[in-house]
LOLUM-533567 format. One line per 4 residues: their letters; for each residue x, y, z of C-alpha. Coordinates in nm, 4 decimals. Layout:
<pts>
a) X,Y,Z ~ ...
</pts>
This chain:
<pts>
xxxx) -3.3352,-1.6613,-2.6268 ~ -3.4845,-1.8980,-2.3349 ~ -3.8464,-1.7687,-2.4023 ~ -3.7736,-1.4312,-2.2607
xxxx) -3.9477,-1.1279,-2.3725 ~ -3.7494,-0.8285,-2.4847 ~ -3.8581,-0.6272,-2.2067 ~ -3.7089,-0.9034,-2.0042
xxxx) -3.3863,-0.9311,-2.1561 ~ -3.3584,-0.5598,-2.1036 ~ -3.3968,-0.6162,-1.7675 ~ -3.1636,-0.8647,-1.7097
xxxx) -2.8957,-0.6787,-1.9421 ~ -2.9492,-0.3615,-1.6788 ~ -2.9197,-0.6235,-1.3510 ~ -2.6309,-0.7459,-1.4761
xxxx) -2.5021,-0.4251,-1.6049 ~ -2.5493,-0.2667,-1.2408 ~ -2.3727,-0.5506,-1.0767 ~ -2.0959,-0.5084,-1.2876
xxxx) -2.0470,-0.1561,-1.2127 ~ -2.0364,-0.2406,-0.8322 ~ -1.7924,-0.4594,-0.8763 ~ -1.5711,-0.2481,-1.0601
xxxx) -1.6211,0.0500,-0.8553 ~ -1.6984,-0.0109,-0.4465 ~ -1.4773,-0.3183,-0.4586 ~ -1.1656,-0.1400,-0.6176
xxxx) -1.2011,0.1503,-0.3984 ~ -1.1699,-0.0406,-0.0586 ~ -0.8840,-0.2320,-0.1854 ~ -0.7187,0.0569,-0.3126
xxxx) -0.7576,0.2253,0.0358 ~ -0.6447,-0.0969,0.1671 ~ -0.3227,-0.0612,-0.0734 ~ -0.2316,0.2874,0.0432
xxxx) -0.3362,0.1803,0.4377 ~ -0.0756,0.2689,0.7210 ~ -0.0787,-0.0622,0.8817 ~ -0.1198,-0.4367,0.8236
xxxx) -0.4508,-0.4564,1.0028 ~ -0.6105,-0.1767,0.7644 ~ -0.4805,-0.3252,0.4518 ~ -0.6118,-0.6785,0.5487
xxxx) -0.9399,-0.5605,0.6460 ~ -1.0249,-0.3048,0.3284 ~ -0.8920,-0.5895,0.1069 ~ -1.0721,-0.8295,0.2343
xxxx) -1.3870,-0.6499,0.1964 ~ -1.2817,-0.4780,-0.1276 ~ -1.2315,-0.8437,-0.2757 ~ -1.5396,-0.9411,-0.0794
xxxx) -1.7522,-0.7192,-0.2407 ~ -1.6304,-0.7441,-0.6058 ~ -1.6599,-1.1159,-0.6206 ~ -1.9973,-1.0873,-0.4781
xxxx) -2.1311,-0.8303,-0.7106 ~ -1.9256,-1.0118,-0.9891 ~ -2.1294,-1.3250,-0.9197 ~ -2.4801,-1.1646,-0.8691
xxxx) -2.3916,-0.9792,-1.1784 ~ -2.3420,-1.3352,-1.3820 ~ -2.6698,-1.4449,-1.1964 ~ -2.8549,-1.1933,-1.3069
xxxx) -2.8073,-1.2331,-1.6847 ~ -3.0814,-1.5436,-1.5667 ~ -2.9007,-1.7422,-1.8739 ~ -2.8965,-1.4920,-2.1320
xxxx) -2.5733,-1.3809,-2.3534 ~ -2.3454,-1.1290,-2.1915 ~ -2.3688,-0.8814,-2.4712 ~ -2.7666,-0.8722,-2.3538
xxxx) -2.5406,-0.5494,-2.1577 ~ -2.5431,-0.3526,-2.4777 ~ -2.9554,-0.3573,-2.5636 ~ -2.9357,-0.1378,-2.2150
xxxx) -2.8990,0.2527,-2.2521 ~ -2.6058,0.2718,-2.0346 ~ -2.4490,-0.0599,-2.2162 ~ -2.4829,0.1001,-2.5505
xxxx) -2.4155,0.4292,-2.4826 ~ -2.0694,0.3210,-2.2764 ~ -1.9829,0.0811,-2.5930 ~ -1.9823,0.3530,-2.8421
xxxx) -1.7489,0.5838,-2.6351 ~ -1.5140,0.3253,-2.5976 ~ -1.5428,0.2118,-3.0039 ~ -1.4558,0.5812,-3.0615
xxxx) -1.1309,0.5748,-2.8312 ~ -1.0383,0.2714,-2.9718 ~ -1.0769,0.3909,-3.3747 ~ -0.8811,0.6909,-3.2649
xxxx) -0.5940,0.4637,-3.1893 ~ -0.3663,0.4151,-3.5383 ~ -0.4396,0.0396,-3.6690 ~ -0.0675,-0.0687,-3.6549
xxxx) -0.0427,0.0384,-3.2698 ~ -0.3901,-0.1141,-3.2008 ~ -0.2503,-0.4337,-3.3190 ~ 0.0546,-0.4323,-3.1564
xxxx) -0.1400,-0.3534,-2.8266 ~ -0.3774,-0.6556,-2.8642 ~ -0.0659,-0.8778,-2.9840 ~ 0.2069,-0.7545,-2.7376
xxxx) 0.0727,-0.5195,-2.4698 ~ -0.2079,-0.7839,-2.3438 ~ 0.0140,-1.0265,-2.2572 ~ 0.2490,-0.8194,-2.0864
xxxx) -0.0533,-0.6987,-1.9025 ~ -0.1751,-1.0197,-1.7822 ~ 0.1647,-1.1246,-1.6844 ~ 0.2474,-0.8055,-1.4550
xxxx) -0.1584,-0.8109,-1.2827 ~ -0.0566,-1.1872,-1.1867 ~ 0.2656,-1.1201,-1.1009 ~ 0.1992,-0.8327,-0.8919
xxxx) -0.1338,-0.9437,-0.7591 ~ -0.0060,-1.2775,-0.6664 ~ 0.3341,-1.1546,-0.4994 ~ 0.2107,-0.8891,-0.3122
xxxx) -0.0727,-1.1327,-0.1506 ~ 0.2180,-1.3638,-0.0368 ~ 0.4074,-1.0426,0.0861 ~ 0.1267,-0.9334,0.2866
xxxx) 0.0510,-1.2133,0.4694 ~ 0.4153,-1.3161,0.5792 ~ 0.5664,-1.5657,0.3414 ~ 0.8216,-1.4076,0.1743
xxxx) 1.0033,-1.7127,0.1050 ~ 0.7073,-1.8431,-0.1588 ~ 0.6653,-1.4601,-0.2319 ~ 0.8661,-1.5099,-0.6185
xxxx) 0.7252,-1.8979,-0.6876 ~ 0.3858,-1.6961,-0.6150 ~ 0.4244,-1.4129,-0.8541 ~ 0.5357,-1.6522,-1.1165
xxxx) 0.2280,-1.8602,-1.0555 ~ 0.0103,-1.5429,-1.0439 ~ 0.1199,-1.4613,-1.3888 ~ 0.0376,-1.8339,-1.5391
xxxx) -0.3173,-1.7897,-1.3564 ~ -0.3577,-1.4619,-1.5024 ~ -0.3049,-1.5877,-1.8267 ~ -0.5184,-1.8717,-1.7903
xxxx) -0.7894,-1.6235,-1.6831 ~ -0.7336,-1.4140,-2.0095 ~ -0.7562,-1.6873,-2.2504 ~ -1.0881,-1.8137,-2.0668
xxxx) -1.2522,-1.4796,-2.0854 ~ -1.2089,-1.4667,-2.4433 ~ -1.4036,-1.7855,-2.4721 ~ -1.6996,-1.7244,-2.2031
xxxx) -1.7595,-1.3263,-2.1875 ~ -1.9110,-1.3946,-1.8617 ~ -1.5360,-1.4258,-1.7034 ~ -1.5481,-1.0477,-1.7926
xxxx) -1.7893,-0.9654,-1.4462 ~ -1.4767,-1.0679,-1.2879 ~ -1.1669,-0.9571,-1.5018 ~ -1.2598,-0.5904,-1.5173
xxxx) -1.2775,-0.5314,-1.1359 ~ -0.9823,-0.7161,-1.1041 ~ -0.8531,-0.5098,-1.3845 ~ -0.9200,-0.1980,-1.2092
xxxx) -0.7186,-0.3547,-0.9046 ~ -0.4544,-0.3873,-1.1207 ~ -0.4311,-0.0332,-1.3014 ~ -0.4357,0.0633,-0.9154
xxxx) -0.1762,-0.1980,-0.7904 ~ 0.0646,-0.2133,-1.0678 ~ 0.1734,0.1872,-1.0576 ~ 0.1698,0.1568,-0.6778
xxxx) 0.4591,-0.1089,-0.7062 ~ 0.6532,0.0356,-0.9508 ~ 0.6633,0.3916,-0.7509 ~ 0.7537,0.2222,-0.4557
xxxx) 1.0300,0.0336,-0.6121 ~ 1.1417,0.3336,-0.8360 ~ 1.1514,0.5912,-0.5597 ~ 1.2008,0.3325,-0.2512
xxxx) 0.8252,0.4421,-0.1116 ~ 0.6440,0.2643,0.1245 ~ 0.2512,0.2036,0.0661 ~ 0.0439,0.0613,0.3017
xxxx) 0.1432,-0.3521,0.2774 ~ 0.4708,-0.2592,0.1078 ~ 0.5791,-0.0688,0.4169 ~ 0.4662,-0.3415,0.6372
xxxx) 0.6496,-0.6072,0.4273 ~ 1.0090,-0.3729,0.4107 ~ 0.9907,-0.3333,0.7967 ~ 0.9131,-0.7389,0.8621
xxxx) 1.1178,-0.9187,0.6115 ~ 1.4038,-0.7422,0.5149 ~ 1.4740,-0.3535,0.5486 ~ 1.8697,-0.3709,0.5039
xxxx) 1.8395,-0.0161,0.6387 ~ 1.5723,0.1328,0.8845 ~ 1.4493,0.5078,0.7534 ~ 1.2991,0.7135,1.0820
xxxx) 0.9948,0.9069,1.0011 ~ 1.0394,1.2529,0.8765 ~ 0.9431,1.5266,1.0548 ~ 0.9563,1.9070,1.0531
xxxx) 1.2061,1.9698,1.2863 ~ 1.5502,2.0292,1.0888 ~ 1.8941,2.1411,1.1989 ~ 2.1165,2.3062,0.9109
xxxx) 1.9136,2.1327,0.6904 ~ 1.8697,1.8030,0.7562 ~ 1.5655,1.6587,0.9359 ~ 1.5922,1.5638,1.2868
xxxx) 1.4675,1.2578,1.4038 ~ 1.5578,1.2054,1.7616 ~ 1.7853,1.4010,2.0216 ~ 2.0126,1.2629,2.3204
xxxx) 2.0051,1.5031,2.6429 ~ 2.3409,1.5009,2.8189 ~ 2.3609,1.6856,3.1547 ~ 2.7204,1.8269,3.2195
xxxx) 2.8999,1.5664,3.3562 ~ 2.8462,1.3287,3.0198 ~ 2.5209,1.1045,3.1626 ~ 2.2262,1.0975,2.9400
xxxx) 1.8904,1.2235,3.1054 ~ 1.5271,1.2216,2.9685 ~ 1.4040,1.5593,2.9158 ~ 1.0535,1.7285,2.8013
xxxx) 1.1139,2.0079,2.5606 ~ 0.9275,2.2909,2.4820 ~ 0.9693,2.5937,2.2199 ~ 1.0006,2.9551,2.3319
xxxx) 0.6075,2.9867,2.3121 ~ 0.5528,2.6669,2.5486 ~ 0.4577,2.4278,2.2656 ~ 0.5936,2.0958,2.3123
xxxx) 0.8326,1.9927,2.0377 ~ 0.7080,1.6972,1.9232 ~ 0.8930,1.4423,1.7222 ~ 0.7258,1.0883,1.5843
xxxx) 0.7838,0.7706,1.8166 ~ 0.9884,0.5079,1.6502 ~ 0.9755,0.2368,1.9315 ~ 0.8336,-0.1392,1.8521
xxxx) 0.4978,-0.0602,2.0024 ~ 0.4556,0.2189,1.7868 ~ 0.5835,-0.0031,1.4894 ~ 0.4122,-0.2649,1.5324
xxxx) 0.1162,-0.2554,1.7926 ~ -0.2737,-0.1750,1.7398 ~ -0.3764,0.1719,1.6582 ~ -0.3198,0.4470,1.4232
xxxx) 0.0740,0.5322,1.3430 ~ 0.1691,0.8408,1.3142 ~ 0.1730,0.9192,1.7371 ~ 0.4618,1.1926,1.8584
xxxx) 0.6267,1.2427,2.1962 ~ 0.8302,1.5156,2.3388 ~ 1.0098,1.2917,2.5787 ~ 1.3754,1.2465,2.4625
xxxx) 1.5424,1.0497,2.3831 ~ 1.3198,0.8643,2.1801 ~ 1.3370,0.4764,2.1606 ~ 1.4379,0.3666,1.8248
xxxx) 1.4086,0.0267,1.6867 ~ 1.7503,-0.2166,1.7016 ~ 1.8260,-0.3903,1.3727 ~ 1.9889,-0.7181,1.4341
xxxx) 2.3527,-0.7931,1.3471 ~ 2.2696,-0.8160,0.9831 ~ 2.1155,-0.4878,1.0253 ~ 1.7625,-0.6048,0.9598
xxxx) 1.4621,-0.4685,1.1286 ~ 1.3334,-0.8086,1.3284 ~ 0.9565,-0.9350,1.3097 ~ 0.7093,-0.8063,1.5914
xxxx) 0.7836,-1.0605,1.8007 ~ 1.1507,-1.0129,1.8291 ~ 1.1670,-0.6459,1.7623 ~ 1.3753,-0.4760,2.0226
xxxx) 1.4263,-0.0722,2.0861 ~ 1.6132,0.1235,2.3069 ~ 1.6789,0.4877,2.3895 ~ 2.0832,0.4327,2.3616
xxxx) 2.2488,0.6713,2.1335 ~ 2.4519,0.5025,1.8236 ~ 2.7507,0.7269,1.9490 ~ 2.9909,0.7602,2.1713
xxxx) 2.8587,1.0172,2.4740 ~ 2.9971,1.3210,2.5228 ~ 3.2760,1.3896,2.7704 ~ 3.2160,1.5879,3.0891
xxxx) 3.2442,1.8923,3.0864 ~ 3.4976,2.0611,3.3426 ~ 3.4325,2.3386,3.5475 ~ 3.6495,2.6712,3.4665
xxxx) 3.7866,2.8106,3.7788 ~ 3.7775,3.1914,3.8251 ~ 4.0522,3.3214,3.9727 ~ 4.0097,3.4597,4.3310
xxxx) 4.0661,3.8622,4.3495 ~ 4.2401,3.9603,4.6919 ~ 4.1025,4.2899,4.7971 ~ 4.3427,4.5736,4.8355
x) 4.3865,4.8017,5.0751
</pts>
């Protein structure tokens, strides 16, 4: 017992538990904010901040044990209460299902969290060529960490918070893949590396049940003109900007304009949206300009005597 009194061991257990709770709540919170952030810069900032808090708090939690067995946290009031509640939940699971969850579900979870974590990292930081390889490598590392945790319980201070992160990230990735949605760095990855189609932002302006994302004004001679549009009450008819500066530039997304036509990003010859350095946008329409309107001559009425 390292020559420590029961009070000292309980104090060590409480300190370790407190740091573990910080690692499992504050760190994953910032990481979740980064996952659902609207820009790559925000995703990177909150991701680094979250992982920094997670790993520092986990390290301090292990140091707070002061050489005691990790199970010393169960001697604290909160630790004992949480362990009793967890055992109660586990006891409600039928034994055969419980066995299958441990024998089959646990390895599947190890692989899923490793692949999503490593794949998301490489996708975020612009390495699409190694994303798949990184995902498989992450699965291997995750399995090794799982086995290591079974041998040394101190790894739980790192594994439990990372499991909380994975519990948020894995459903987010699956939902994005199934629904075609874009969450934070998923949107950044698609815009930079591979969206075969470009989906302009949706707004509240509708025409016959379909969303209107741009307006192309032409004069009577069929020449495209720039105009500012307002409704009957003098309110600007704003639509979301879709140009390169808005998509890749610094600052918040979601800026609008009522100067039409709006500039839109032009895909390359393969239909892929280019990276920020080679991004091109245009105000030219994708359809043929309308023909000029031929004025209708009114018949001349001769006066009668």
